[in-house]
N, C-alpha and C positions, 0 to 999 in steps of 0.2 A: 511352362513359362507363366509368371504371374504378372498381371498388368498393374502398374503403379498409377493410382488415381492422380489426375492433374489437379494442382491447387486451384481453388476457386478464384474468380476475377478480383473480388475485394482483397483476397490474400495476396494476389500478385501485385495489386496496386500498393498495398501496405509495404511489401518487400522492396518496392522501388522508392517509395516516398520516405519511409522511416529513416534510412541512412542519410538522406538529404536533410531531414529534420534535425537529426542528431548533429550533423555537421554544421548546420546553420546556428543552432543553439550554442555549440562549442565555440564557433567563431565569434559570436556576440559576447560570450562569456570571457574569452581570452582578450577581446578588444577592450574590455573594461579593466584590464590589469596594467595598462600603460602608465608611465609616470610623466607628469608635466614639468617636473623640476629641472632636468638638464636642458630642456628646450627653452625654458624661460630665463635661464641664468644669464646667457650672453645678451639677450635682448634687454632684460631689465637692468643689468649692470651698466650698460652703455647709456640707456635712456635716463636713468636716474642720475648718472654722472653728468650728462649734458644739462639736465634740469637744475641740478645743484649749482653748476658753473654759471648758468644764465641768471639764476636767482642771486648769486653773490655779486655778479656784475651790476644788476639792477639795484641791489641794496647799497653798494658802494657809491654809485652815481647819485642815488637819491639822497644819501647823507651829504655828499658834496653840495648838492643844490640846497638842501635844508640849511646848511651852515651859511650859504650865501644870503639867505633870508632870515638869519638869526634864530633858526630853529635848532635845538640840540640834536646831534647825531644819535641814532639808536641802532644798536647792533643786536641781531637775533641769531644765535647759533642753531643750526640744525644738528641736533645731537644724535638722532636715531631715525632711521627709515625702515619700516617693516612692510614688505610687499607680501601680503598674505593671500593665498588662493585656496578656494574650496571647490572640489569637483564632486558633483553628485551624479550617480549613474543608476538607472533603473532598466530592468530587462524582464520581459515576460513573453511566453509563447506556448504553443500547444499544437496538437495534431488530432484532427477529427477523422474517424474512419467508420463507415457504416457497412457492416457485413452484408446487409440485404439490399444495398443500393450501390450505385456506382459513384456516388458523391463522396469523395474523400479529399480533405484539404489540410494544408499546413498554415498556421498563422503565427505571427510573432510581432512584437513591437519593442522598441527601446528608446531611451532618451538620456541625454547627458547635459548637465548644466554646470558651467564654471563661473564662480563669483570671485571678483577681486576686491579685497578690502585693505587698501594701503593705510598705514598709520605713520604719522610724522610727529616727532617730538622736538619742540623748540625750547631754547633756554636763553633769556635775555642776559646781556652782559651788564652787571651791576656791581656796586661796591668795590671791593679790592680787585676783583677781576676787571672791572672797567678801568680802574686806576692804572693797572699794570699794562693792559692791552691797548688803551686808547690815550691816556694822559702822560704816561712815563716815556721819556725819550728812548729811542732805540739805540742800543750800543753800537759804536763804530766797528767793533769786532764782528758784529752781525751784518752790518751794512756793506763793508768794503769787500768781503769775499764774493759778493754777487757779481762784481766785475770780472771775476775769473771765469764765470759761466758765459761770458760774451755780452752781458748787459753794458751799454755805453756808460762809462764812468762819469761823463759830464751830466747826462740826464739823471743818473743815480744821485749825484751830489747836489744837483739843483733841487731835487725833491727832498732830500734828507738832511742837508746841512744848513744850519742857521748861520754858521761862520766857519772859516778855516783859518787858523792863526790870526784871528782878528779881522779877516776880510769878510765883510758882511754880505749875506744873501737875504737879508730881511727887506722885503718890499711891503712896507706897512702902509695902512690907509692914512691919507692926509700927509704923506711925505713928499709931495710934489708930483710932477708928471710921471716920473719913473718909479715912484713909490719907494725911493730909497735904494739901498744896496750899493755895493762897491764894484766899480768897473773891473778892478784887479781880480775880484773873485771869478768873474766870468772869463777873463783872460787866462787865469790859471786852469779853469776847467777845459777851455779850448786846447791848451797845451797838453794837458793830461790825456785828453781824448786822442790827440795826434800820436802821442807816445804809445798809447794802448793799441791803436790800430797797427802801428809799426812793430809792436812787440818789444818796445824799448822801455816799458814800464809794467810792473806787475805787483801783486799783493801777496805777501807771505804771512801765513798764520802759523804760529808756533806756541808751544807750551813752555819753552825754555825762557828763563828770565832775560829781560833786555840787558844789553851791555851797559856797564857803568855802575852796577850795584844799586840801582834805584828801584828794584822790583817790588820790594815791600810797600813803599810809599805809593807806587803806581797802582798796585793791585788793590790797596785799600780805597784809593780814590775812584778807580774804575768800578769797584764793587758798589760804592755808595752812590755814584752818579752815572754809571754806564748805561742805566736804563734797561728797558725790556729786552729780552732775548740775549742777555749777556752770555758769552761762552764760558766754559769751564774746562779744566784739565790741568795736567802737570802736577808738580809737587805742591804748588801753592794754590791749585784749584782755579787758575785764571788763564785764559788764552790771551795771546798778544798778537796784534796785527802790525805789519810793517809795510811801508811803501818802499819798493825796490826799484832803483834806477841803474840797471846794469850798464857796464861800459859798452860803448858802441864806436865803430869806426866810421860811421856816417856823420859827416860834419853838420848836416842840417839837424839830425836828431840830437847830436851832442849839444848844439846851440839851444834847442828847445829844452833839453834837460837842464842846462845851465840857468835858463830863465825860470824854470820850475823851482830849482834850488834857491834862486834869489827871492822869488815871491814867498817861499816857505821859510826863508831865513835859515837855510841849511848851509853847511860847509860846502865850498865850491867843488870839493871832491867826494862828497858823501854819496855812497851808493845805496844806503839803507837808512830809514828813519822810522822810529816807532810811532804809531798812530794812537793817540790817547783822547779821552773825552774831556772837553773843556773849552773855554773861550781862548785861552792862551797856553803855550807850552810851559810846563813846570820846570823843565831843565833844557839846556841847549841840545839840539839834535832830535827833538820831538816834533810831531805834527799834531796840533790840537784841533779836533773837530767837535764843534758844539752841535750835536745832532738834534733832530726834531722828534716829537711824538707823532703818533698817527693823527691826532687831532690837529696839530700844527701843519702836517703835510696836506691834509684835506682842506684846511682853511686857506692855505696858499693857492691851491687849485681853485677853490670856490670863488675867491675874489678876482680871479682872472677870467671868469665867465662873463661874456658880453650879454648883458640883460637888456630888456626894453627900456628906452629912455623914460617912459612914464613911471616905471618902478623906481628909478633913481630920483626923479623930480618929486615924486609923492612921498619919498622918505622910506620906502619899503626896504631898500637895500642901498649901500654906498656905491660910489662910482667904481668902475673896473680898474684894476691895477694894470699898468702897461709894462711891457718888457723893459729890461735895463740894458743900456750899452749895446753890446754886439748881439744881444738876444732880439729876435725878430718876431717871435710868436710864443704863446703860452706853452707850458709843458703838455697840457691836455686841453685841446680846443673843444669846448662844449657849446653846441648851438641850441637855440631856443626858438619856438614858434607855436602857432596855434594848431598846426597839423604835423603829424609825424611822417617823415619820408619813408620810402620803402627800403632803400639800401642803407641800413644803419648797423653799427657794431653793437650798440646797446642804447636803450632809451627809456625814460621814465616820465610819468605825468605828475606835475606838482602844481596844485591850485589852478587848474584849467589851462595849463600851458605845458607843452612838451619840451623836454631837454634831452639831447642825444649827442652821441659821438659818431661821426661818419665812418663807414666801413672802409672808405678809400684813404683815410688819414692814418697811415701806418705809424707815424711818430706819436700821435695821441694814443693809439691802441697800445703801443709798446710801453709808454709811460704809465698808462692805466693798469697794464699788467704788472708793472713794477710795484705799483701801489698795493695791489692785491697780494703780491708775494711778501711785501713788507708787513702787511697786516697779519699774514699768517705767521711770519717770524716773530712779530711783536706779541703774539698770543702765548705768553708764558704761563698763564694761570687760568686754565679753563678745563672743562670736562673733555673727555676724549672726543675725537671727531665723529662725524656721522657714521653710524653703523647700519649697514643695509642687510636685513635679514629676509631671506626668501625661503619659506618652507617648501620642501620638495616632497611630494607624496605620490 
């Protein structure tokens, strides 16, 4: 029988430690192969979306305040957002064993550094782009379908219509305590809202020519004056909007429909009327809406802001325009003060004074949201919207 020599103590130590060393190095090496892309996608997409939304609210409110003090509005589009990340990893290690001594040990170290380098690209609206997006009236074919999504038609038309069939919504400076405007205009909007809530009024969008053989003349006029965001489609390339008053068995709703037809100078039995751009109907059976541009919409909101008396007496800004007739409040109530409250929807600072919309004022928030939607619809000539690029490595 042959005796097998036992391994030396250093060899036994190495046999136990070496597998652990290899496992540790392998673990560190595999840990450096993970990807940061999928983990950042949801986080960054939501955060940048929130940031862009808040920035757009601040810009819109600031432009309203600037117009109040005779400063020109300035719009800056965020055309590109690049969220770049760089991950640097280092790893080193080793194993020391001394055959003649009992001292044997494993050592290792590693580090990882992640660097974020976001890049934002802005583009100001100028020239033809500014003219189409800010100065040109928004087409009624673009405005009216918004009521189909549940937006109150009275608030929508108060913001966007200069007049409807000659009924004026102009509350101009120096036009008296009410700032001008026709009481019948607001009575019409009140009736339309009641019908909308009850489902006794709707808007129809179609590409078929309107009845009466007047399609060619209408299309040419709407194309020339219909403003930004005009629809297209059909054989003649133009969409048409119609106000629909369906028959109802409810006497109260039928009475309101009759009043709407009277105010709009429609036939007593008309169930549908084409909506066209202009101050007055071109042919019987039409509803003419003289729509506003984004600049006009923002100006109307701006001159409803209640500003400090010293700003008016010093000549920095004109007096505030008051509501007309049955209206009891502005479309968007903007407050001002030296300090910014905590509970606000959005707020901006202009010349050492804060202007804000209260978070508890749902009516103002809804009207302000409408303005932002209209601004997006009016943007017919601009570069593509913001592009968020998140490199994943």
